[in-house]
C-alpha positions in Angstrom: -33.7 -10.9 40.9 -31.8 -11.4 38.0 -32.9 -14.1 35.5 -29.7 -15.7 34.3 -29.4 -17.1 30.9 -26.8 -19.7 30.1 -24.3 -18.5 27.8 -23.9 -20.0 24.4 -21.2 -22.2 23.4 -18.0 -20.4 23.2 -19.7 -17.1 24.5 -18.2 -15.3 27.8 -20.1 -12.2 29.2 -16.9 -10.1 29.9 -16.2 -9.0 33.1 -16.5 -5.5 34.1 -13.6 -3.8 36.3 -13.6 -0.9 38.3 -10.5 0.5 36.6 -12.1 0.9 33.4 -12.4 4.8 33.3 -15.3 4.8 31.1 -17.3 2.4 33.6 -16.3 4.2 36.7 -19.7 5.3 37.5 -21.3 1.9 37.0 -19.2 0.2 39.9 -20.1 1.5 43.4 -16.9 0.6 45.1 -14.1 -2.0 45.3 -16.1 -4.4 47.7 -19.1 -4.5 45.2 -16.6 -5.2 42.2 -15.3 -8.0 44.1 -18.7 -9.6 44.9 -19.5 -9.0 41.0 -16.2 -10.8 39.9 -17.0 -13.6 42.2 -20.4 -14.3 41.3 -19.8 -14.2 37.6 -16.8 -16.4 37.9 -18.7 -18.9 39.9 -21.5 -18.9 36.9 -18.7 -19.5 34.2 -18.8 -15.9 32.9 -15.4 -14.8 33.3 -12.6 -16.2 30.7 -10.1 -17.4 33.1 -7.2 -16.4 30.6 -7.8 -12.6 31.7 -8.0 -13.3 35.5 -4.3 -12.7 35.9 -4.4 -9.5 34.3 -7.0 -8.1 36.4 -5.8 -4.9 38.1 -8.0 -5.5 41.2 -5.6 -6.6 43.9 -6.1 -7.8 47.7 -4.0 -6.2 50.6 -2.5 -8.0 53.5 -5.8 -8.1 55.3 -7.5 -9.8 52.6 -9.6 -6.7 51.8 -10.2 -6.0 47.9 -8.8 -2.6 47.1 -8.6 -0.4 43.8 -5.1 0.4 42.4 -6.1 3.8 41.9 -7.5 4.2 45.2 -5.1 7.1 46.0 -6.5 9.0 42.9 -10.0 8.5 44.1 -9.2 9.7 47.5 -7.6 12.5 46.1 -10.3 13.5 43.6 -13.6 12.1 45.3 -14.9 10.6 48.4 -16.0 7.0 49.1 -19.7 7.0 50.5 -19.6 3.0 51.2 -22.8 2.8 48.7 -21.1 5.1 46.0 -18.0 6.5 44.8 -18.1 10.2 43.9 -15.5 11.3 41.6 -15.4 15.0 41.4 -12.4 15.1 39.1 -11.0 12.6 36.7 -7.2 11.8 37.9 -4.4 12.4 35.4 -3.3 8.9 34.9 -2.6 9.1 31.0 -1.3 11.6 28.7 -4.8 12.0 27.0 -6.2 13.0 30.5 -3.9 16.1 30.5 -5.0 17.4 26.9 -8.3 18.6 28.2 -6.2 20.9 30.5 -3.9 22.3 27.9 -6.4 22.4 25.1 -7.6 19.6 22.7 -7.4 21.7 19.6 -6.4 25.0 20.6 -4.5 27.7 18.8 -1.1 25.6 18.9 -2.8 22.6 17.7 -4.2 24.4 14.8 -0.9 25.5 13.9 0.7 22.1 14.0 -2.2 21.0 11.8 -1.5 23.3 9.1 2.4 22.5 9.3 1.0 19.0 8.3 0.6 20.7 4.6 4.2 20.8 3.5 5.0 17.2 5.0 1.7 15.8 3.0 3.0 17.4 -0.2 6.7 15.7 0.6 5.4 12.4 0.7 3.0 12.7 -2.2 6.1 13.9 -4.2 8.3 11.2 -3.0 5.8 8.4 -3.9 4.5 9.6 -7.2 7.1 11.6 -8.7 8.9 8.6 -10.3 5.9 7.9 -12.3 6.3 11.0 -14.2 9.9 10.7 -14.5 9.7 7.2 -16.3 6.8 7.2 -18.4 7.6 5.9 -22.0 5.3 7.9 -24.7 2.8 5.5 -26.2 4.3 5.9 -29.9 8.1 5.2 -30.5 9.9 3.5 -33.3 13.6 2.9 -34.3 15.7 5.8 -35.4 17.3 5.6 -38.7 20.1 8.3 -39.3 19.9 7.9 -43.1 16.4 9.0 -43.2 16.6 12.0 -40.7 16.0 14.3 -43.6 12.5 12.8 -44.2 9.5 13.7 -42.4 8.2 11.3 -39.8 5.6 9.8 -41.8 7.8 9.3 -44.5 10.6 7.5 -42.2 7.9 5.5 -40.5 6.2 4.3 -44.0 9.9 3.4 -45.3 11.7 1.9 -42.3 9.3 0.6 -39.8 7.1 -2.6 -40.2 3.7 -2.4 -39.5 2.3 -5.1 -36.9 -1.4 -5.9 -36.3 -2.9 -6.5 -32.7 -5.9 -8.7 -32.3 -6.0 -9.9 -35.7 -4.3 -9.6 -39.2 -4.9 -7.1 -42.0 -7.5 -9.6 -43.5 -9.7 -9.5 -40.6 -9.7 -6.1 -39.0 -6.7 -6.2 -36.9 -5.6 -2.8 -35.4 -2.6 -1.7 -37.3 0.2 0.2 -36.0 4.0 0.6 -36.5 6.5 -1.6 -34.5 7.9 -0.1 -31.7 11.1 -2.4 -31.5 12.1 -3.6 -35.1 12.9 -2.0 -38.5 13.8 -3.1 -42.0 17.2 -4.8 -42.5 18.1 -2.8 -45.8 20.5 -0.5 -47.0 18.4 2.6 -46.9 20.9 4.6 -48.9 20.4 2.5 -51.7 16.8 2.3 -51.2 16.7 6.2 -51.5 18.8 6.2 -54.5 16.0 4.0 -56.1 13.3 6.6 -55.2 11.6 4.1 -53.3 9.2 5.7 -50.5 7.2 2.9 -49.2 8.6 -0.3 -47.6 8.1 -3.8 -49.0 6.5 -6.0 -46.6 8.5 -9.0 -47.5 11.8 -7.3 -46.6 13.8 -8.7 -43.6 13.6 -7.0 -40.2 15.8 -6.7 -37.2 15.8 -5.0 -33.8 16.4 -1.2 -33.6 20.3 -0.6 -34.4 20.5 3.2 -33.6 18.3 4.0 -30.8 14.5 5.4 -31.0 12.3 8.1 -31.9 9.3 9.2 -29.6 6.1 10.9 -30.4 5.8 13.5 -27.4 2.2 14.3 -28.1 0.6 12.5 -25.1 3.9 12.9 -22.8 5.1 16.4 -23.9 8.7 16.1 -22.6 11.8 13.9 -22.4 11.6 11.6 -19.7 14.6 9.5 -17.9 13.1 6.4 -19.8 13.6 7.8 -23.3 16.9 9.7 -22.2 18.4 6.5 -21.4 16.3 4.4 -24.0 14.4 2.1 -21.3 12.3 0.5 -24.3 11.8 -2.6 -25.9 14.3 -5.2 -24.4 15.1 -2.5 -21.7 11.6 -1.8 -20.7 11.9 -3.7 -17.7 14.5 -1.1 -16.4 11.9 1.3 -15.5 9.8 -1.2 -13.4 12.9 -2.3 -11.7 13.7 1.2 -10.6 10.1 1.5 -9.1 10.9 -1.6 -7.1 14.0 -0.6 -5.8 12.4 2.4 -4.5 10.2 0.3 -2.3 13.3 -1.5 -1.3 14.6 1.5 0.0 11.4 2.1 1.7 11.8 -0.9 3.6 15.4 -0.1 4.9 14.4 3.3 5.6 11.4 2.1 7.8 13.9 -0.1 9.8 16.5 2.9 10.1 14.4 5.8 10.8 12.3 3.6 13.2 15.3 3.0 15.2 16.5 6.5 15.0 12.9 7.7 16.3 13.1 5.3 19.2 16.7 6.0 20.0 17.1 10.1 19.3 13.6 11.0 18.7 10.9 11.7 16.4 12.3 15.2 15.3 15.6 13.8 14.4 14.0 11.1 12.4 11.9 13.4 10.7 14.4 15.8 9.6 16.8 13.0 8.7 14.7 10.9 6.2 13.5 14.3 4.5 17.2 15.4 4.2 18.2 12.2 2.7 15.0 12.5 0.5 16.3 16.0 -0.6 19.7 15.2 -1.5 19.1 11.7 -3.4 16.1 13.4 -5.2 18.2 16.4 -6.4 20.8 13.9 -7.4 18.5 12.0 -9.6 18.5 15.0 -11.9 22.4 14.3 -12.5 22.8 10.7 -13.1 24.4 9.3 -16.4 22.9 5.7 -16.2 20.3 3.2 -14.8 22.1 2.3 -11.8 22.9 5.8 -10.8 19.3 6.3 -11.3 18.3 3.4 -9.3 20.8 4.2 -6.6 19.2 7.7 -6.1 15.7 6.1 -6.0 16.8 3.6 -3.5 17.9 6.6 -1.2 14.8 8.4 -1.8 12.7 5.4 -0.9 14.1 6.2 2.6 11.9 9.2 3.0 8.9 7.6 1.7 6.2 7.4 4.6 8.5 8.4 7.0 8.6 12.0 5.8 5.2 12.4 6.7 4.2 9.5 9.2 6.5 11.2 11.7 4.9 14.3 11.4 1.4 12.9 11.3 1.8 10.9 14.5 3.5 13.9 16.3 0.5 16.3 15.7 -2.2 13.3 16.6 -0.4 12.9 19.7 -0.9 16.5 20.9 -4.5 16.5 19.7 -7.5 15.8 21.9 -9.1 12.5 21.1 -12.4 14.0 19.8 -10.3 15.9 17.3 -8.2 13.1 16.0 -10.7 11.9 13.7 -10.9 15.1 12.1 -7.2 15.7 11.9 -6.2 12.3 11.1 -8.7 12.1 7.9 -8.7 15.8 6.7 -4.5 15.9 6.9 -4.9 13.2 4.0 -8.2 14.0 2.3 -7.2 17.5 2.1 -3.2 17.8 2.0 -2.5 14.7 0.5 -5.2 14.8 -2.1 -4.3 18.2 -3.2 -0.7 17.4 -3.4 -1.4 14.2 -5.4 -3.7 16.1 -7.7 -1.4 18.8 -8.5 1.7 16.8 -9.0 0.9 15.6 -12.7 0.5 19.2 -13.8 3.6 20.4 -12.1 5.4 17.6 -14.4 3.4 18.6 -17.4 4.2 22.5 -17.2 7.7 22.0 -16.3 8.2 19.6 -19.1 11.7 18.6 -18.3 12.2 15.3 -16.0 15.6 16.7 -14.5 14.1 20.0 -13.5 10.9 18.1 -12.3 13.3 15.8 -10.0 14.8 18.9 -8.5 11.7 21.0 -8.0 9.6 18.2 -6.5 12.6 17.3 -4.0 13.9 20.7 -3.0 10.9 21.6 -0.7 12.1 18.6 1.4 14.7 20.7 2.7 12.4 22.6 4.6 12.2 20.0 7.2 15.5 21.2 8.7 13.5 24.1 10.4 10.8 21.3 12.0 12.9 21.6 15.3 12.1 25.2 15.5 8.5 24.8 15.1 7.2 21.5 16.0 7.6 20.1 19.5 9.3 16.6 20.4 6.9 13.8 21.1 6.1 14.2 24.9 5.4 10.5 25.0 8.9 9.6 23.8 10.5 12.0 26.3 8.7 10.6 29.2 9.8 7.1 27.9 13.2 8.3 28.1 12.9 9.8 31.4 13.0 13.3 30.4 9.7 14.3 32.1 10.9 17.9 32.7 11.4 18.6 29.2 7.8 17.1 28.4 6.4 19.4 31.0 8.1 22.0 29.2 6.4 21.2 26.1 2.9 20.9 27.8 3.4 24.6 29.5 4.1 26.0 26.1 0.7 24.6 24.9 -0.7 26.0 28.1 0.8 29.5 27.1 -0.1 29.6 23.4 -3.8 28.1 23.8 -3.9 30.8 26.6 -5.0 28.2 29.4 -4.4 28.3 33.0 -3.5 25.0 34.8 -3.2 24.2 38.2 0.3 22.9 39.3 -1.5 19.9 40.9 -2.4 18.7 37.5 1.2 18.8 36.2 2.3 17.1 39.4 -0.3 14.3 38.9 0.9 13.6 35.4 4.7 13.5 36.6 3.6 10.7 39.0 1.8 8.9 36.3 4.9 8.8 34.3 6.7 6.6 36.3 3.9 4.1 35.9 4.2 4.4 32.1 7.8 3.8 32.3 7.6 0.7 34.1 4.7 -0.4 31.4 7.1 0.6 28.7 10.0 -1.6 30.3 7.6 -4.7 30.4 6.4 -4.2 26.8 10.2 -4.5 25.8 10.3 -8.1 26.6 7.9 -9.0 24.0 8.7 -9.3 20.0 7.0 -9.9 16.9 7.6 -13.8 17.2 5.1 -13.8 20.4 2.4 -13.2 17.6 3.2 -16.7 16.3 3.4 -18.8 19.4 -0.5 -19.5 20.0 -2.9 -20.7 17.4 -5.4 -17.9 17.2 -3.3 -15.1 17.3 -1.0 -16.7 14.7 -3.9 -17.1 12.3 -4.9 -13.6 12.9 -1.4 -12.4 12.3 -1.1 -14.2 9.1 -4.3 -13.1 7.8 -3.5 -9.4 8.6 -0.2 -9.8 6.9 -1.9 -11.4 3.8 -4.7 -8.9 3.7 -2.4 -6.0 4.0 -0.1 -7.3 1.2 -3.2 -7.7 -1.3 -4.4 -4.2 -0.3 -0.9 -2.7 -0.9 -0.4 -4.4 -4.3 -3.6 -3.7 -5.3 -3.5 0.1 -4.5 -0.1 0.6 -6.1 -0.9 -1.4 -8.9 -3.9 0.9 -9.6 -1.7 4.0 -8.9 0.8 2.9 -11.7 -1.8 1.5 -14.1 -3.5 4.6 -14.9 -1.0 5.4 -18.1 -2.4 2.0 -19.3 -6.1 3.1 -19.3 -6.2 4.8 -23.0 -6.7 8.1 -21.8 -4.6 11.1 -21.1 -2.1 10.3 -18.2 -2.2 13.4 -16.5 -5.8 13.9 -16.4 -6.7 10.4 -15.5 -3.9 10.4 -12.6 -5.6 13.5 -11.3 -9.0 12.1 -11.2 -7.9 8.7 -9.6 -5.8 10.7 -7.1 -9.1 12.8 -6.1 -10.9 9.6 -5.1 -9.0 10.1 -1.9 -11.3 12.6 -0.8 -14.7 11.1 -1.1 -13.3 7.6 0.0 -11.9 9.3 3.5 -15.4 10.9 3.7 -17.3 7.8 3.1 -15.0 6.0 5.7 -15.8 8.8 8.3 -19.5 8.1 7.9 -19.6 4.5 7.9 -16.7 2.9 9.6 -18.2 3.2 13.2 -21.6 2.1 12.1 -20.7 -1.0 9.9 -17.6 -2.0 11.4 -14.2 -3.0 9.8 -14.7 -6.6 8.8 -17.4 -6.2 6.4 -16.5 -2.8 5.3 -12.9 -4.1 4.6 -14.4 -7.2 2.6 -16.8 -5.1 0.9 -14.4 -2.4 -0.6 -11.6 -5.0 -1.5 -14.3 -7.2 -3.5 -15.8 -4.0 -4.9 -12.3 -3.0 -6.1 -11.7 -6.3 -7.6 -15.2 -6.5 -9.5 -14.4 -3.2 -10.8 -11.2 -4.0 -12.1 -12.4 -7.2 -13.8 -15.2 -5.5 -15.3 -12.8 -2.9 -16.7 -11.3 -5.4 -18.9 -15.0 -6.6 -20.4 -15.4 -3.1 -21.7 -13.8 -1.1 -24.6 -10.5 0.5 -23.8 -11.2 4.2 -23.2 -13.6 6.2 -20.9 -15.7 3.2 -19.9 -12.6 1.1 -18.7 -10.9 4.1 -17.2 -14.1 4.8 -15.2 -14.4 1.3 -13.9 -10.8 1.1 -13.1 -10.7 4.6 -11.2 -13.8 3.0 -9.3 -11.6 0.3 -8.3 -9.1 2.8 -7.1 -11.7 4.4 -4.9 -12.5 1.3 -3.3 -9.1 0.1 -2.5 -8.4 3.7 -1.2 -11.2 3.1 1.6 -9.7 -0.6 2.1 -6.2 1.1 2.5 -7.3 3.3 5.2 -8.8 0.4 7.0 -6.2 -1.9 6.8 -3.6 -0.9 9.2 -6.0 0.3 11.7 -7.4 -3.0 11.6 -4.1 -4.5 12.5 -3.4 -1.8 15.5 -6.7 -2.8 16.9 -6.3 -6.7 16.6 -2.8 -7.0 17.8 -2.2 -6.9 21.7 -0.5 -3.7 23.2 2.4 -5.4 24.4 3.4 -6.1 20.6 1.2 -3.9 18.9 4.2 -1.3 17.7 6.3 -4.3 16.5 3.5 -6.0 14.9 2.0 -3.0 13.0 5.6 -1.9 12.0 6.2 -5.5 10.4 3.0 -5.6 8.7 3.6 -2.4 7.0 7.0 -3.5 6.1 5.3 -6.6 4.3 3.1 -4.1 2.7 6.3 -2.7 1.1 7.2 -6.2 -0.2 4.1 -6.5 -1.9 4.4 -2.8 -3.4 7.8 -4.3 -4.7 5.8 -6.8 -6.9 3.3 -4.2 -8.1 5.3 -2.4 -10.7 5.8 -5.7 -12.4 2.1 -6.5 -12.4 1.7 -3.2 -14.4 4.4 -4.5 -16.5 2.2 -7.2 -17.9 0.6 -4.6 -20.2 3.4 -5.7 -22.5 1.6 -9.0 -22.7 -1.7 -7.8 -22.6 -3.3 -4.4 -21.6 -6.0 -6.4 -19.7 -3.6 -8.2 -17.8 -2.7 -6.1 -14.8 -6.6 -5.3 -14.1 -7.0 -9.0 -14.3 -4.2 -9.8 -11.5 -5.5 -7.0 -9.5 -8.9 -8.0 -9.6 -8.3 -11.4 -8.5 -6.2 -10.3 -5.7 -8.8 -7.8 -4.5 -11.6 -10.4 -4.5 -9.5 -12.9 -2.5 -8.1 -10.2 0.1 -11.7 -9.2 0.6 -13.1 -12.8 1.4 -10.2 -13.3 3.6 -11.0 -10.4 5.7 -14.3 -12.1 6.8 -11.8 -14.5 8.6 -10.8 -11.7 11.0 -12.8 -10.8 14.1 -14.9 -7.5 14.3 -13.2 -4.7 16.5 -16.0 -2.3 16.7 -17.5 -2.0 20.3 -14.6 -3.9 22.0 -11.6 -2.9 23.9 -8.2 -3.2 22.5 -6.3 -6.7 23.3 -3.5 -5.6 25.8 -1.9 -9.1 26.7 -1.2 -11.7 24.7 -3.8 -13.8 26.5 -6.3 -11.0 25.4 -5.1 -11.4 21.8 -5.6 -15.0 21.7 -9.1 -15.0 22.8 -10.3 -11.9 21.2 -13.1 -12.7 18.9 -14.1 -16.0 20.1 -17.6 -16.8 19.5 -17.8 -14.4 16.8 -19.6 -15.7 13.7 -18.5 -15.1 9.9 -22.0 -13.4 9.3 -22.1 -11.1 12.5 -22.6 -7.7 11.4 -22.4 -4.8 14.0 -25.7 -3.1 12.6 -27.4 -6.3 13.2 -26.1 -7.2 16.7 -27.8 -10.0 18.6 -29.3 -8.9 21.9 -29.9 -10.8 25.0 -33.3 -9.7 26.5 -33.6 -9.9 30.3 -34.9 -8.0 33.3 -32.1 -5.1 33.0 -32.6 -4.5 29.2 -30.5 -5.5 26.1 -26.8 -6.3 26.1 -24.7 -6.8 23.0 -23.7 -10.3 22.7 -19.9 -11.3 22.8 -18.6 -7.7 23.5 -15.0 -8.5 24.5 -13.6 -6.6 27.5 -10.3 -7.7 28.9 -9.3 -7.8 32.4 -6.9 -4.8 32.2 -9.7 -2.6 30.3 -8.8 0.4 32.3 -5.7 1.0 30.3 -7.3 0.2 26.8 -7.6 3.9 25.8 -4.5 5.1 27.1 -2.3 2.4 26.0 -3.5 2.3 22.5 -1.8 5.7 22.4 1.3 5.2 24.4 2.0 1.8 23.4 3.5 2.8 20.0 3.8 6.4 19.0 5.1 5.3 15.6 3.5 2.0 14.8 0.2 2.2 16.3 -1.0 5.6 15.0 0.3 5.1 11.5 -3.4 4.3 10.7 -5.5 7.5 9.9 -8.4 6.3 11.8 -7.0 4.3 14.9 -8.5 7.0 17.4 -12.0 6.8 15.8 -11.9 3.3 16.7 -10.9 4.3 20.7 -13.6 6.9 20.7 -16.2 4.4 19.1 -15.6 2.0 22.0 -15.8 4.8 24.7 -19.2 5.6 23.4 -20.3 2.1 23.3 -19.2 1.7 26.8 -21.0 5.0 27.9 -24.4 3.8 26.2 -24.2 0.4 28.4 -23.3 2.4 31.5 -26.9 2.4 32.9 -27.8 -0.7 32.2 -24.1 -2.4 33.6 -25.1 -0.2 36.7 -28.3 -1.9 37.3 -26.6 -5.4 36.7 -24.0 -4.7 39.1 -26.5 -3.6 41.9 -28.7 -6.6 41.2 -25.9 -9.1 41.2 
């Protein structure tokens, strides 16, 4: 006899379904499932919004049957009281991976092939910083004084300005960067004057500028084209134009990936990045430079993400966490840390543009080394080609697979194509039709825009921290490794919501503290800690979106949120440009945005330990009853005769497809998060831990 407790307001004990592959052992047969569903429904435990999605059907004779009864009959036998499943049916691509090898020789080769693409994306993203950097010291060029030394020229022609005060109250003195004395220097020299009179009139620079190349030991595009003083905004504008290109490229190559395949999209975006990147070295003015960077932006993200998704697709679930995190923590971090020193030792921005763009041409060899997405091939009805790829994995990994396994997979492909056809009827607009899902979507957009702006702002603000640009950038980039490691250790223990909040708020607090200490080592250290914190937030961000959005619109929703992040990144260079007003201003803005974005994260539902929502109804009801202070480490328990059950664990009626759908619903959009599959694995482990207690609950009810 089970002692029943009345549920708390707005709390629903989720129904358990026979088609949940992780709970197959806890439900004895279809009949017991029907009884359980009816009993729980009568007692008000089932959320009726999910009943229509339940995959337990009734045949013409009124008997309940499982949609996968054929698979059960094939792989096991029904004893009346217990269903013994001897072998798991091949109902999804992930079910096939253990047969061909989850991380065999071929997968390891693909993992190593991610290295050049990780370097490509780092080069595309960060190289423009070192092409357009302006040396800290520059002053007006005066042709009449060219024969004098630098100090003599500046003492005679350049006014002295005082920052934070005047010459009478210890203000910091420096030579003006944008003005010169308006006198006849030929006459000044003839009168043997070697020091300027502060009362002389001044004027803007008339003949260009001179630069001190001590801190930046080479000419850049900004110095060659004189993007300083009243033209200093042009460097910032070119950075923003790059992100406009990223938006257009994301839409274009997303369409190409869906229409022609992932490999053509991967090759195409890298080739465009190569051509435009090399062309950058030969431009003659700002608009030519801006056009090249716009086209290079086409390659940003796509030049790595396509490969990243392809490799994750062929790696078994238990290895995806390692591959997803290590590809970024090791390869991307190494490329980011090495890039400034490539610029430093080449010491020529044009040659640097060529050297960092030429490797992208290697992508033309991708079709010979990397297989096309089997999921995409199946979605296009090209099952035979998908099977040939899988048999290649079997051969290279030295596995032997029964032909029956491939046949089962082929049969399941028909169902997958039907599901893809159904999902194609939904659009991003469906996310805004119901109140809770609309609020969640808007919050995800705002939070991701805040994360993107803060992240890109910290990336580009390293030159304003008062230390060596190349060293500071290297240290800041290296924070990606400990950030990924920290996230790997804590994400499935602390959850998404509070971790996203904590790291965003920490990033904001560190940024604000950096403005309260002297410029230099202390300020730079705090700013780098802010970068470390937002690295963690960045890696959580899109995963959070992929988990909260329903499967039927997950691909489009995640892609839309990703694009909105690019929109925020367009603004980031202008936030950094605020250094022209005050060196502290960018960190103040980034700090405030970080704190606000972190606090907003608390209004999202927690996803740790819950099934991914599949339908729009699932998405609307996801997280009902969760409180803002709920924390996964301190989950409330219900005590009864069968043990402890976590309160408010969301399980949708279509839970069987939760794991499979999470991967197949969007090979492009959903796996663009580096840790999505860790969350899938986490939910699986949660279900397995609760299986004995759910089994007992089923029998008693």
